[in-house]
C-alpha positions in Angstrom: 0.0 0.0 0.0 1.3 3.4 -0.9 0.9 6.3 1.4 1.3 10.1 1.2 2.4 11.9 4.4 2.0 15.6 4.8 2.0 18.3 7.5 -0.9 20.6 8.3 0.8 23.5 10.2 -2.4 25.1 11.3 -3.5 21.9 13.0 0.0 20.9 14.2 -0.5 17.5 12.6 1.2 15.0 10.4 -1.3 13.1 8.3 -1.0 10.1 6.2 -3.3 9.2 3.3 -3.4 5.7 1.8 -3.4 6.6 -1.9 -6.8 5.7 -3.3 -8.4 5.7 0.1 -9.7 8.2 2.7 -7.3 9.5 5.3 -5.8 6.6 7.2 -4.1 8.3 10.1 -3.4 11.5 12.0 -0.5 12.1 14.3 -0.2 15.0 16.8 2.8 17.2 16.2 4.0 20.4 17.8 6.3 22.2 15.4 7.9 20.3 12.5 10.8 22.1 11.1 12.4 19.5 8.8 11.2 16.4 6.9 13.1 13.6 5.2 11.9 10.6 3.3 13.8 7.4 3.5 13.1 6.0 0.0 14.9 2.7 0.7 13.1 1.6 3.9 10.0 3.8 3.3 10.1 5.7 6.5 9.5 9.4 7.3 11.8 11.4 9.6 11.3 14.8 11.0 12.7 17.2 13.6 10.4 19.0 16.0 11.8 22.2 17.4 9.2 22.5 20.2 9.7 19.0 21.6 13.5 19.0 20.7 13.0 15.6 19.1 14.0 13.8 16.0 11.4 11.1 15.2 10.6 8.4 12.7 7.3 7.1 11.3 6.4 4.1 9.3 3.3 4.8 7.3 2.6 1.1 6.6 2.3 0.2 10.3 1.7 3.6 11.8 4.7 3.0 14.1 6.1 6.2 15.5 9.3 6.6 17.6 11.4 9.4 19.1 14.9 8.6 18.0 16.6 11.3 19.9 15.7 14.1 22.3 18.3 16.9 21.7 17.6 18.6 25.0 16.1 22.0 26.0 16.9 25.0 23.8 18.6 22.9 21.1 15.8 23.3 18.5 16.7 20.7 15.8 15.9 22.5 12.5 16.8 20.5 9.4 17.2 16.9 8.8 19.1 15.0 6.1 19.5 11.2 5.8 21.4 8.8 3.6 19.5 5.4 3.7 22.2 3.7 1.7 24.6 3.7 4.7 24.1 2.4 8.2 
């Protein structure tokens, strides 16, 4: 199943939409500053400057995890990944 993930800033939400279906998920966010798509493993990563987190989301399973909390006042802004290396 293919999904489209997108941020709705006014609602502070990350939403996923199974292509060809109605909205399949909604995930509470605070303030997403950067997004990156892992095209090899099909996972979405983002940085949240209010929660000081870097998180990962699997749109197939709706699994979501905080990978790292960068600590107060760190404000992680952008995110870049290279899924071809470990």
